[in-house]
C-alpha positions in Angstrom: 95.7 -97.1 254.1 92.3 -97.1 252.4 90.6 -97.3 255.8 92.6 -94.3 257.0 91.6 -92.4 253.9 87.9 -93.0 254.6 88.4 -91.9 258.2 90.0 -88.7 257.2 87.2 -88.0 254.7 84.6 -88.4 257.4 86.6 -87.1 260.4 84.4 -84.2 261.5 81.2 -86.4 261.6 83.1 -89.2 263.2 84.6 -87.0 265.9 81.2 -85.5 266.6 79.5 -88.9 267.0 82.3 -90.1 269.3 82.0 -86.9 271.5 78.3 -87.7 271.8 79.3 -90.5 274.2 79.9 -87.8 276.8 76.2 -87.5 277.4 75.3 -91.2 277.6 75.5 -93.9 280.2 78.9 -94.8 278.7 80.5 -91.4 279.6 82.8 -93.1 282.1 84.4 -95.1 279.3 84.6 -92.0 277.1 86.3 -90.0 279.9 88.7 -92.8 280.7 89.8 -93.6 277.1 89.4 -90.4 275.0 92.8 -89.0 275.8 94.6 -92.3 275.2 92.7 -92.8 271.9 93.5 -89.3 270.8 97.2 -89.8 271.6 97.3 -93.1 269.8 95.7 -91.4 266.8 98.4 -88.8 266.7 101.1 -91.5 266.9 99.4 -93.5 264.2 99.2 -90.3 262.0 102.9 -89.8 262.4 103.6 -93.4 261.5 101.5 -93.0 258.3 103.4 -89.8 257.5 106.7 -91.6 257.9 105.5 -94.5 255.7 104.3 -92.0 253.1 107.7 -90.3 253.0 109.4 -93.7 252.7 107.0 -94.6 249.9 107.7 -91.3 248.1 111.4 -91.8 248.2 110.9 -95.5 247.2 108.8 -94.6 244.2 111.3 -92.0 243.0 114.3 -94.4 243.4 112.4 -97.4 241.9 111.2 -95.4 238.9 114.7 -93.9 238.3 116.3 -97.3 238.5 113.8 -99.1 236.3 114.0 -96.3 233.7 117.8 -96.5 233.7 117.5 -100.3 233.1 115.3 -99.6 230.1 112.1 -101.0 231.4 110.1 -98.0 230.1 106.6 -99.4 229.7 106.8 -101.1 233.1 108.2 -98.2 235.2 104.8 -96.8 236.3 103.3 -100.2 237.2 106.3 -101.5 239.1 106.8 -98.1 240.9 103.2 -98.0 242.1 103.6 -101.5 243.5 106.7 -100.5 245.3 104.9 -97.4 246.7 101.9 -99.3 247.9 103.9 -102.0 249.6 106.0 -99.3 251.3 103.1 -99.0 253.7 103.8 -102.6 254.9 106.9 -102.4 257.0 109.7 -104.9 256.3 107.6 -107.5 254.4 106.5 -104.9 251.9 110.0 -104.6 250.6 110.2 -108.3 249.8 106.7 -108.4 248.3 107.2 -105.4 246.1 110.5 -106.9 244.9 108.9 -110.0 243.5 107.7 -108.6 240.1 111.0 -106.7 239.6 113.0 -109.9 240.4 110.9 -111.9 238.0 111.6 -109.5 235.2 115.3 -109.6 236.1 115.2 -113.4 236.1 113.6 -113.4 232.6 116.3 -111.1 231.3 119.0 -113.2 232.8 117.6 -116.4 231.1 117.3 -114.5 227.9 120.8 -113.0 228.1 122.8 -116.0 229.3 120.9 -119.0 228.0 118.5 -118.1 225.1 120.7 -115.6 223.2 123.9 -117.7 223.2 122.0 -120.9 222.3 120.0 -119.3 219.4 123.0 -117.2 218.3 125.2 -120.3 218.5 122.8 -122.5 216.5 122.4 -119.8 213.8 126.2 -119.1 213.6 127.2 -122.8 214.2 129.3 -121.9 217.2 129.0 -123.4 220.7 127.0 -121.1 223.2 130.0 -121.0 225.5 132.2 -119.6 222.7 129.5 -116.9 222.1 129.7 -115.9 225.7 133.5 -115.7 225.6 133.4 -113.7 222.4 130.9 -111.3 223.9 132.8 -110.9 227.1 136.1 -110.2 225.4 134.5 -108.1 222.6 132.6 -106.0 225.2 135.7 -105.4 227.3 138.0 -104.5 224.4 135.6 -102.7 222.1 132.6 -101.8 224.3 129.3 -101.4 222.5 130.7 -102.3 219.1 132.4 -105.4 220.4 129.0 -106.6 221.6 127.4 -105.9 218.3 130.1 -107.0 215.9 132.2 -109.4 218.0 130.4 -112.7 217.0 130.0 -111.9 213.3 133.6 -110.8 213.0 135.0 -113.8 214.9 132.7 -116.2 212.9 134.1 -114.7 209.7 137.7 -114.7 210.8 137.7 -118.3 212.2 135.3 -119.8 209.7 136.2 -118.1 206.5 139.4 -116.0 206.5 141.7 -118.3 208.4 140.7 -121.7 207.0 142.7 -123.3 204.2 140.8 -123.7 200.9 140.6 -127.5 201.3 139.0 -127.1 204.7 136.4 -124.8 203.3 135.4 -127.3 200.6 135.0 -130.1 203.1 132.3 -128.2 205.0 
């Protein structure tokens, strides 16, 4: 892509120097290959235009998706990576997905391992119970079930339901 950019910047001078081969001993090579090279250049230009359009759509969709996922500070960086690797057919999709997948993996570890473990230790509840409470609380009470589910269940099962003699034994 960078090479193509430099060619476009210097295209008039480059074209003039190539046309200069008409008046040399290599004119037979120029006459034989000039039309084919010109046709290939047009096809290559169309391919770059198509890849640019794919990249433009890719950057818009990637930026929108990352913004909706709440990755605000990382949207520009990850979107530019997706755009640049759009110019590498097929393999570019996989390569540009690596940073996004790493961030997703970090969030999965945080959400399904670290949060329940830390929350469970702090509230003295098993991590699996934390996940169950969050799942049920989220389904029944949506956002508020996720925020208040664990503290309410901890209070209900640990303080409100226990008999007075069980509370003193703890």
